[in-house]
N, C-alpha and C positions, 0 to 999 in steps of 0.2 A: 504494500498499498504506500502510495506517496505521501511525502510529507504533508502536503496541503490536504488530501482527502481524510489524512489521518487526523490532523488538527480540526477537521470539519465534524468528522465522526466523534471525537472526543468531546467538542463544545455541544453537539446535539444530544449525544448521551448523558453528559454531565446536567444539561438543562432538564432533561428528563428525569433524572434522579432527584435534581432539587425541586422540581415540580411535584414528584410524586411525594417527597417528605414533607414539603410544605402544605399541600392540600390534603395528605392522608393525614396529619396531626391535626389540623383544622376541622376536618370531618369528624375526627375522635372527639373533640372538645365541644362541638355545637350541639344543641338540643333538638333542633328541627330535624325531622326524619327525611323531608324533601331537599332541604340544604345539605345535610349529610349525605345523602344518596349522590347529589351532584357534585360535592366534593370529592368524594370517593372515587366516583367516575373518572374525574379529570385527573386525579392521583393513579389512578389504574392505567388509563391511557398512556399517560406520560412515563410510567415505569415498564409496561410492555414495550414501548418503543425503546426506551433506553436499554433495557435487559436484550431485547433482541439486536439491537447495535452491538453490544458488548459481547454477545455470543459470536456474532460474525468476525469481530475485531480479534479477539482472542483465538478462535479458531485457525484464522488467516496467521495468526503469530505463531501457531504450532502449540498453543496452550489448551490441549483439548479438555481437560478436566474443568479449567476454568470455564472455558466456552459453554462446557455442558452444564456447570453451575447456572450459569445465566439463563440458558435455555430453559432449564426447569423453573428457574424464577419467573421467567416470562409467562411460561404455561401456569403456574400458580397465580400469578396476577390476573391472567384472563379467566381463570375459574373463579377468583374472588370477585371480578367485575361482573360477571354472568349472574351474581345473586344481590348485587348492590340495589338494583330499582326495586327488589322484592321488600325492602325495609329490613331493619334489623333482625327479628324474630323470624322471618320467612328465609333469610338468607343464611342461616345457621349450617345447613349441609353444605353450601358451596363455601361458606367461611371455614368450615372444617377441614374440607378437601383443599382448599387453596392456602392455609397456612400450614398444613401437611407439607405440601410442596415448597412453601417458603422456608421451612425447618431444613428440610433436604437440601435445598439449595443453597441456603446459607452455610450447612455444615461443609457442602462440597467447595463452595467459593472460599470458605475461611482455610480450608486445608491447603490452598494453593499458596506457595510462598511469594506470589506477585505482590501481595499488598503488605503494608507496614504490620507489624506482630500485634501493636494495639488496635488496629484497625481487624485484624483477624479475630482477636479476642472478644472484640465487641460484636462481630458477626455471631461468633460461636455462643455467646451468650444469648442473644437473639433467636439463634436455632435451637436452643436447649427450651428456651421459655414457650417457644411457638410449637415445639413437640410436645411439651408437657399439655398446653392448651388443647391440641388436637387430639391427643391421647383422651383426654377427660370427656371431651366432645364424643368420640368415639365410643368411649364406655358408657354413653348415656346421659351424661350430664348436658343440660341446656345451658350454654354459656354465649352470651349475645357478644357481638364484636367490641362491644364497650365494657362489659363486665370487669370488674377489679375482685381481686387483685390482678387475676390473669384474664384476659390478654392486656388489659389495660397498660400495665406496667412493662410489658415486653416491647410497646411501641417506641419509647425512647431509646431502646437499644438498636432496634431497627433503623428509625429515624438517623441515630447516630452513624450507623454504618452506611445508610444512603449517602448522607453528606460526605463521609469520609472518601466512599468511593468517587463522587463528585470531585470532591478536592483532588484526590490522586490523578484523576484525568484532566482535570482543567490546570492544573501547574505545569502539566506537560504541553499544554497550548502555547505558552508563552515562547 
């Protein structure tokens, strides 16, 4: 990939990660179901685009493990998007499937030495928290996407990971 197209890819993917982080967090904090669904839809689209571009980037670079992680993340985010319009209670099955895929993707991405150790640790914590949440839902517990303590307290780890990935990409643009 030439330098110019690599910079463009990094910028678009970085922007998608930041949109996903900002709108996802905002959606978690609002009380209106309609506004929440809209914010989460924007979040999901940004993350699907970013993760898809990153899968292509890392596959071309020969980092198959990292590429696979971003591919699984994009699929998980697409599954989450499919339930967003249904509202929090009706979206629980899609939410469980999506965060299970998030957990797997975050674990795979965090296993790759491409990112700084602090960022890999942050992603690993997010993976563990989402895996526990998905496991609880699959065991029969009804957990809404905004339930506390989990998944609510897992989101800051995810947002920190997304911002860290964006920072890593965007500092390479200069």
